[in-house]
N, C-alpha and C positions, 0 to 999 in steps of 0.2 A: 242411365250414363251409357253411353258411347264406347267403345274400346279405344278409341284417338283420345277423347278426353280424359279415362283414365289413366291412358299410358303419358300424356302429358302432365296431368298431376303428380304421378309417380316420378317423374324425371325432376319435376322441379322439386320435389320434397327429397329428393336425392343430392341433387346440386346444392340445394341450400345445407343439408345436413353436412354434405363434405367439405363446403367452402366454410361452415362455424367450424368444424370438428378442432382444428389447427389452433385454431384461437383459445377453445376452449380446454385443448391440451396441454398448451403454454400455460395456462393460468393455472389450471392443475397442478402441472409438475411443479411449478414454484410455489403456489400457495401450500401445499398440502403434500406432496410428496416428503417423506420421512419427518413426520409431523411426530412421530411415537420418542417418547423420552430418550436422552442419551446422556451421557458424562459431559458436563461443559469442560472447555482445555482453552487456555490461549499461548499463544507462542508468540515471539520478537525477536527482532534481530539485535544483535550486541548484548553487551553489560548492562548498558543503561534500561536494556527491558525487564531486568527485575523489580526495578519500581516501577514500572507502568504495569508490567504482569499484575501486581498488588492491587494497583487502581482497577484495572478490568476483571479482576478476580471478584472483586467487591459487589460488582454488578453481577457476574452470572452465576457466583453462589447463590444468591438470593433469586435466583430464577427471572435474572434480567434479561434483556434483549442482545444480542451480540454488537448490535451497532453503538448501543448507549456504553459497552463493554472497550470497544475499541478507541471510542472518542475520550473517555474519561482515562483509561490506561495511557495514551499517547500525549492527554494534556499535561499530565505527570511529570514526562522528558521536556515537553517545550517550556515549562514553568521553571525549571533547573537551572538557575543560570551557570552551573557547574560544567554542562556538557555543552561543549563548545560548537557543536555542530547540529543543534536542535534549537529553534527557538529563541528563547531570552539569555545571552551573554555567546551567542555563536558567532564565530569569526566572519569579517565585513568580505565583500567583494573587493577588488583591487583599489577602489577609489573610498573606501570607506564605508560602505552602505550595506547594511544588514539588511539581507532580500529572503525571504524564504516562502517555501512551497509547501503544499500538502494535498492530498486528496484521499474521500474516503467511498465505500462501498458498500452497500446492504445488500440484505439474502434475496430483493428482488431485482437485483439488477441495477437499481437507481445509485448515480454517482453522483459527487460534486467536487469540485477542485479550484484551488487558486493556486497562481504562481508569479512569484518577483513581487511578494504583498512586504510594505515596510511599515514598523512601528506596530505590528500587532503581534502580541505575546501567544497566542493560540491559533493559529493558522487552520488548523485542524477543524474547528467548532465554526469557521467563516466557511469552508468546504462543507460543511453538513448543511449550512445553511441554504451556500448556492443551489445545493441538491434539493432541499425542501422548499425551498421560497422563491426560485428562480426558473425559466424555461430552459436553462442554459446547465452548460458541464463545468465550464472553467472560467474564472472572470480574473484577470490579471492587472497586474502592477496598480496602476493609481485608479483604474477604475474599481478593482478589486478593495483597495483601502477605501473607496467612498463608501462600498457595500457595505463594510465592516462598520463605517462608524455611522452610517446610517440606522442598522440595526443592533444598535448600543453596547459595541465595542470600545475601547478606548484606548487610545493613541497612546503609545509608550516609546523612549528610547530602547532601543535593543541593544546598543554596543555599550557592554560594562567596560569598567577602567581597566580591567586587565585584558579583554579584547583589542579595546585599542591602543593597548602599550604592545602588544603582540603584532598586530598591522604594522606601528608604526616602525617597528624593528625591520619588518620583512621588509618593508619600502626602502631600506639600506641597498641591499641585492635587487630585489623584486622578481629573484628568479623563481618559477613554477615549475616542481617539480614533484608532482602527487607523490603519496608517501604509503605503501601499501599496509592498510591494516592502520594506518594511524589516520591521516589526511583522507583518506578513502571511507572510513566508516561512516561515513557523513549521514546516513539516517535510521530512523526507527522504522522498521515497515511491523505491525500488528495483523495477526487474524485470529479471529473466537469462532468458537462454537459452542452454543447456547443450548440450554437444556431441552430445545425443542430440535435440534438438529441443523438449525439454521446456522449459515457461516456470514460472516462480515471481517473486511479488512479498513485498516487504514494507513498512513504512509505521511509522515513529514522531515522536515531537512531543512538546512540553510544552504543546501549544497557545497561545493568545494570551495575550500578556504581560499579567498584573493582570484575568484574567478572573475571572468572579464565581465564588465558591466551588463548586464543582461543575459547572460547564459543561464541556458535552462537544461536540467538534466531529465532523468527518468520519472523521479517520486510522484509530480503533481501528475504525472500522466496516466490516463486508465490504459492498461494494457501493458504500459512498459514497467512503471515503478510496483505496479497493485492491479492484481485481478481475482474477481471473485465471480465464480458460478453458482449458485445453489444448489445446481444439481448432481455437481463434481465435486468441487473442492475450490481452493482459492492459493494464490502465490503471490509473493511479494520481494524484489530485490532490492541490494545493496552492493555498494562498488560504482565502478564509474559509471555514470550515468549515459555516456554517449553510447557505449556498448552495446547497453541493456537496450534502449532506443532501437539502435538499428537490425536487432532481433526481435522485439515486441515480446522480451522474456517473458513478463509475468502472464502474458497472455497464452504464450504459447506452452508453458509448463502446465497452465490448467487443460488448453487443448489436448495434450499428449498425456494427460492423468484421464481425459474424455475416452482415448482411443484405447484407455487399458492398463497404461502404466501405473507402476507406484511411485508416490512422490518423489524419492529418492532416484531412480531413474529419471524419472521426467526433468528433474533440477539437472541431473548428470548431463542427459541429451543437452538441453540449452546451453550451457557452460560449455559443450565440448564444441556447438556450433559457433559461439563466439571465441573461442580458441582457436577454429580454423579459418574466422573471418579477421580477427583483428592480427595486428601488427603489433611486435614488443611486448608479448603476454607477461614476459618476467618481470614488466614495471606496472602492472595493472590488476585491480583487484576484484573480480566481481563474485558474489554469493546469490543465491535463492533459496529460500524458505517456501514449503508448501504445506498443506493439510488436504486430506481427501475426506468426501463426506464420512467415511468409516472410521475419523479420526486419528487416520494413519499420517506420521508426519516424515519429512523430509528434506533435506536440504543438501546443497553441493557448490564446490567454489572454487574457485582455480589454485588459490594456494592457500597454505594452514594458516589459520589466527581466524578466521570466520566462526562465530558459534552464536548460540540464539539461546533464550530463555522458554522454560516451557513452565508453565504452571495447569494442574490438574488437581485433583481431591487431594492427591498423595503428598500435592506440596507444591514448591517453586523452585527449579535449580536450573543450573547453566549445561548446555551440550555443546561439545565441539563438532562441527561439521565436516564429513570427510571431503577430500579436496583433490584435485588432479595433479600437480604439479608434486610430485615426494621426492 
């Protein structure tokens, strides 16, 4: 064999190996890194997260997958007519329509989302079906509803008598001013780590009460209301969605953790950026909740009052978040 031929064969093999390596490494990181057993944990925003955590823990405590846990967990909140900011019983928009938003993201980086969907109690399950059954990430409005109905979901009236009465009372003045930690805690965001160390997340909401028809917040937007990178951790947001969208908030929290920040510091940094860029921060609330691959949890908000529910083997409890304006 000639020297030239041997050299050509060597270069060809080297180039092939070099080109293939990033794909192989990426797949290996996603599938096999952190595959050792760890303690399961689930966290979710606000006090309605307590009941949701129980549903998620029922999956995690039996060795179940984090994706199944977050879906089953937030479905409990969506199905509760007493929660006026998520699913059934939610406050409508200013024209009387209850529109729901949700997204979900698994340990492989797959994600699905629905926005402005009506008449479906559990949009989180539709979002998962978008992820698993379509080539898309997000379906919206009438198209999302058609997809849900075609896949076995039932059309139901989401406007309860109580919510309708409150909306009609609001119409008398039609004054719109978000109230910190009341109207703004419109979301349940949930993050779970399973016994394999894999992280998934879910986020679901009806958005701000009496919003403009067609208004969309951060909750169904991957990278804004929710983001998961199984090599690093996950984050979710709550509060005034427009401010979170402008900073790509949850994605930024995860990226800061990738750079070495602990979850609390990452949440605090993003809240600080929002405070530097937004006007009238006295009148708005934003909070972030995050977990890294070591199971360390962090949170931070603009104002006092943001809290989250945490469930691990020691039990289920509420935790008050630290905040900026003291």
